[in-house]
N, C-alpha and C positions, 0 to 999 in steps of 0.2 A: 237562202235561210238567215237568219239575224246574228246567230250566235256565231262569234269569231270561232268557237273551238277549241279556245285554247284550255291546258290544262292549269290547274292550280299550280304556284311554284312550290308549296309545302307538300309531301307526301308520305304515306305511311306505308309498310310492309305489310302483306298478308301473307299466309301459306295459302298453295292450293296444292296438295299431295306428295309435300314434301318439298316443292320449288314456294321459295320467296320471291315478290313480286312487289312493284311498287305501285301502288294506286295515287288519286287525288286524296289529300284529307281534307274531310268535310264532304267528299261526293258521297252520290248515291250508293255504291257499293262498301265505300267505307261505312255509313251508317246503317245500312240493310243488310249487306250480304247475302241481296238477291231477294232477299223478301220484303222489298220497296212499299214506301206507303203510297199507295194510289191516290189518296185524297192531295199530298202533297205536291206529286210529280201534276198532278191537273192544277194546282196553282201556277206551274212553269209556262209564263207566256207564250215558247215554242212548241207546246204541246197542246192543242187544239180539242183533244178529249181521251177520256182515257176507258170508255164506255167499251170499248172492243176487248180490254184486259179484264173487265171486272167479272165476264164471263167464261172467264178460262181460268178452273184455280191452279195453283202451282202443288208438285207435288215433289216431297223430297225423295230423293236416288242416293245410292254410291256411287262413285265411278273412280277413273282414275286422278281424278284431280281432288277426290276425296268429297265427303258429302255435299249435299249440293240441292238445288232447288230449279224445276224445270217445268216451263220453259224460261228461257232467259226473253226477258220483255225489253222490246226497242221503241220507246214509245215517239219519236221525233226524229226519221230519218230520209234522206234522198238517195235515188240510185239510179242508174244508168248501164244500158244493155245494149253492146254491138252484136249483133248476130253476123255471123259470115259461112259463107258456101268454103269449103275445102273437099280436097282429096278422100276418097275413105282410106285408101292404103296409106296415105298419111296419119291421116287419124289412128289408124289399128294399131301403127308404129307406137305410138303414147298412150295406147289404152289399152288396162289388164284383159287378158285372153277371157276372162271370165264376162265380160261386158261386151254388147255389141252397141256399135255407133247406129245415132239413128240418121237415118238416109230420105232423101229428096226424091232420088231416082238413083239409079245403079252406079256405082261409085262416086256420090257425093254425100258428105254427111253435112251438119252444121256445128259451129263452132263459135264463143263468143268471148268477148273481152267486155267484161264490169267493173264498174266503181260505185264505193259504198261511202255516203255519210252517214253517222251515227251521232246524233247531235244530242240524245238526252236517252238515255238506257240504263240496265242495271248493273253494269261492268264501267258504265261513265265514257265521256265523247273519244270515239276512234275512227280512224278510216281505215278502208281497205280498199284490195284490187283484186281481180279474179281473170284468170284465164282457163275457161271449160270446153266439156267436149258435152253435147246435145247424145243422150243413151237411151234405148227401148228398158223401159222399165224392167227387171230383171225375172219377172214372172212370163215377159211378153212372147209368145213363139210367133214363127211363120212373117213372111211379105216385106214388102221395104215399110218405112216409116213416114209414108206421105199422108198418110191417113191420119199417125199420130202428131204429124208439124202442125196439119191444119186443126187439126180438134184439141191438139194441147193447148194452146195460148188462147181460145175460146171455152176452153173449160177450166184455164187454169193450174194445169197441172203439166210440170215438165221435171224432167229426169236428165240428173247430170253427173258426170264426173270431171274433180278438179283438179288441173295440174299446177298451179301456181296462187298463191294466195298469200300475200304479203298485206300485211296490218301495221298501226304504226302505237301500239300501245304494248307492255307487257303482257299483263292482264289477259289479253285479246290473244295472244301469241301460245302462252300456255294452255289457256283453255283450247283455243281451238288444235291446237296441235297433240296435246297428251290427251284432254277430255275427247274429242272429237276423230281424231284421225287426220285431220287438213293437213295440208302442204304449207306451214304457217312460218314467215320470220317478220322480224321489226326492221323496218327500214323506214327513213324520210318519206313521206304519201300524203299529199295534199289534194282535197278532191272538193271544187266548189262546183256546188250545182243550184240555179236560181230559174225562174220564169224566161229568162233572155240566153243565158249560155250556160253550157257544161264543160267543165273542164276538170283534168286529173294529171297527176304526174307522181310518176313512181321512182325513185331514185334506188340505184347501185350500191355496192359494197363501198365503191371509192366515192360516191357523193355525187358521180355521174346520171347520166339518165340513163333508166331502164325502159319505161315505157312512157307515152303520154300521147292526150288524147282531148279536142278540143272541137264543138259544134254547137250551132245554135240551137236551143230547147225548143224542143216540138211544142206544138201550142196545146196547152194541158186543160185537160176536163177534171171539174171536180165531182167530188161523189160523194155521200153519206156514209158515213164510218160503217164498217160491215155489210157495205150493198159490192163490193169489188174484192174479195180474197182470192190471192193465188195461193197457189204450193207446190213449192219447191223441194226435190226430194235428192238427195246427193248422195256417192256413194264411197263409202272409204274403208280400209282396211285399219282395223285395230290388235293388235298382237295377233296377226295373221289370220283374224276372224272377220270377216264383211259385215259391215253395219249400214244402215240408211239412218239419215239425218233430214228429219222434216222442217223446213220452214213455210210459217204461213203469213204473208205480206198484205196487210190492209191497206188498200191505195185509195188514198184520198184526190191526190191531183196527180194525174199521169197524162203520157200522150204518148204517140209514134209518129216517125217520119220513116217512109220507107224508101228505098235506093238512096239514102241521102247523100248530097254531091258537096254541102261543106263543110266535110267533114275532115279534119286534119288529124292522123291517125301516125307518130314518130315512134321508130322501133330504136333501142340504143343497144347497151349490153348488159344483159344482166338477165334475171332466171324467169322473169315474164316473157321480155322480147325474143329470149331461146326457146320458151315453148310455145309462142304462137309461132314463130319464124317454122320452126319443127311441121307445124301442121298444114303449112302450107297454103295459106287462104287466098282465095280467085276473087273472092268480092262480098264488100258489106253490103247485106240485102235489108238490113232496118236497124234502127234507133230508138228503143224504147225508154223513156226518162220518168222517172218520179217524181215531180217535187216535193211533194209530200206524203208519208207514206208512215206505216208503222208495224213492226213483227213481232212474231212468237217464234223463237227458235227450241227446238226440243231437242234434248238427248239422243245421242244415237242410239239407235234398238239394235239386236241383231238382225240379218236376214240372210234368208236362204238365196244364195248363188252357185249355179248349176259349174263344178269344175270339169275343165276340159283340158286338161294337163295328160 
């Protein structure tokens, strides 16, 4: 993407549920407070279209970060996801007992490392990375998850539990942690994704390496807006109550490499690498990269999860 993603030097403070955070002065959040003018966004050369969002009205809701509008719109994004196999025993050691790992065979589950670059969105530019576990829908019952794994990507519907989710801006951390219940913290985090190469680097608290990845970008297939929309449901607890958060991803240019060979994944010392090591991944089976996409992130809603304690 053409944007350097650098924040403006001048910032202003805004209140999110009693927490003061800084945002770029004159940025989208400073000017619009989530009620962004789509016509103005459409004039941004980094945004190919806003038609996906015109058909999705926003709703004002009360939340732990104060009154806000949902969904949060991301007008220009790029994402990468490494899908790995891992022992179910290791996965269960990091998964709340109310959730079931998605298995492709007895004793074998699915985990992932993800990187995100949000060039234009309602809360301004930021980057993000994640270590997550593929889980069965909370209302799912019976059997192994092979059918779910095979049909899930085809039907563009996946469910996950996130272990680590660093970001590089205050507003993204407060909204994600306080508002959504995600394990978010702020750290230096670089994500660069284009048609040739995909790379990400997450720093730890001392400025050293937490996790880094680099790989050739899979060949991209362009699609008209709205023709390929995937859904990701993430489960979190907010004040000890289970919630589900829905993300709708409008894929405009995306591609996949199965059994990637030229992948460089490096683990250092930090929360991301510790989370991934604990899952004991066996093999990377797939790399999915979206060089051009859009996202609607809905506020979490309460969900019923079976208590097995």
